[in-house]
Residue, then its C-alpha position, 0 to 999 in steps of 0.5 A: m303844397v310845400g312839404q313839412s320840413a323837419g328844419p335845419i340839420p345841425a352839422d354836429q349830428r350823424p352824417l347827412r345821408l344823401g340819396v341819388i337818382g339817375l340816370n339818363a343818356g349822356n349824363g354821368h352826374p350820378y357817378s360824379f357827385s357820388a364819387i366826389a362825396n364817397g370816393f370811388d372804387e377803381v375796379g368799379f369805375a374801370v368797368s363802367a361806361w364813364a371813362g371820362i369821369h374816371a379819368y378826372l377822378r384819378e387825377r385828384d388827390p385823395a384829400d380832395f374827396g368827401v364833404a364833411g359829414v356827408q355820405v351818399t347812402h342810397c341810389w336808384t336808376q331805372d335799370r337795376v344793372e346800372t344801379d348796381a354798377l353805380a353803387r359799386a363805382a361810388r361805394i354806395p351801400h344801398v340800392v333800391d328798386r323804387v325811388e320812394e323806398m329811400i324816404g325815411h332812410i335819407d336826409a336829402l335827395l340829389l336828382l341827377r338827371d338832365d331830362v327835364e320832363t322827369h324832374r317834377p314827377m321824380a321830385e314830387p314824393f320827396l318834396a311832399a315828404g319834406l326832404p331837401v332836394f337838389i335837381d340837376k339843370p335845367l330845373a323846368l322848361d314848362l311854366e306849370d312845372l316852374r310854378y310848382f317848384r317856386p314855393f320849394l325854392e323860396s322855402g329853401q327846400l329845393m336847389s337847382t343850378a348848373g355846375v358851371r355856376y361854381s366854375r373855378e375858371l370864372d373866379a378870376v373873371a368875377a374878381t376882376i370884371r370891374t377892370l374892364g370898365e363899361l361892359t359892351l358884350v358878353r359871349g358864351a359858347v357851349v357844346g350841345d343844345w340849348r335845352k340842356y346846356g344853355i343854362h350852363m352859360l346863363d348860370g356862369i355869365f350871371r354869376v359874374i354880371p347882374f341879371a337885367v335881361e328884358e328880351v330874348w331872341s333865338v336867332p333864326g337861320a343859324q347853323h346852330e342855336s344862337v340866343v341873344l339877350r337884350q338887357a336893360d340900358g347900361q347893361p351889355l348885350v349877351q350872346i350864347d351859342a349852343l354849338g351842338a355836336t362838337v368838341k367839349t366847349f364851355q367858353f366865356d368872353f367879357f368885353g368892356r371899354l377897357g379890355r377883355l376877359h376870357a375863361e374856359h371851364t374845364d374843371n368839372f370836379s371842382a365845380f361839382r364839389r362846390e355845387l354839392t357843398h353849397f347844397v349841403d350848406q342849404v340843407r344844414t341851414g335851411r336857407p337858400s344857397v342861391d336867390p330863388a328869384h334868380t333861379i326863376r329868372l334864369m328858367q324864364t329866360m330858358i323858356a323865352a328862348e324856346l318860345s322865340r325859336a318856336e314863333g320866330r320872334p323876340v320874346r320879352l321876359t315879361e311874357i313868361a309870367l308866373 
């Protein structure tokens, strides 16, 4: 059941109060998003475990921080020591011992964990309370969970994307893709595994080209996870390689009859800031920032690849029915 939302929040009212939920191994998004909104404490970050995030924050001009009328006011992780460290590093004034304690004190929630099995149980109390929620990628790899989330996506109460959807490095590709003429092949290569990082490639690629996936094939016998997407006639083949433990890689190549375009996503700060801004706009207007049907199709593609790998066969997208 969709929660009873209070409706759009006018931008000229009091600051929008955001709550943040984290943290799981290898995912520093609670630190990144909170610091982008609130600014950061130099000493707090220096003693944190997130030196890479600290490094790119220090490269930014102070004017780059903040989203107008927004503050992260509350945070929770499963470890109170970690929660206190997050609060100090990102200047978050309130910590809570139970996630539900935020309800009534925040206007929207950022669920910044990419261990997908936690998404539904952690989001449910907030969605039921009518609060807008952003859920880190991937939203759901279980059909029942995706069915649960669908009405919240459609009502504009829920948003879920990968940061690479908003990659600055893909701007020029999106603006000039037509110069390639007929597209024949699109390739993406990404660090990590398909379950957590495949969605980055899907979100990036299908920001640039139309989604027309008909069949998904997880290639057997590869040294890494390789997924081929067969699209409708007239649309390019898409190949995504999740390279596992390797150097940081978020690479895109678009091949056409008249040329080729390449992009390498590196600017996490700008992508996350754009992502946060789009979510805030959705909260304020009550309208989905991303077409809900598109989000659902991407999750169906993720699930189809999982099924293809398990059963050793191509899977048609129509098999992943809601």
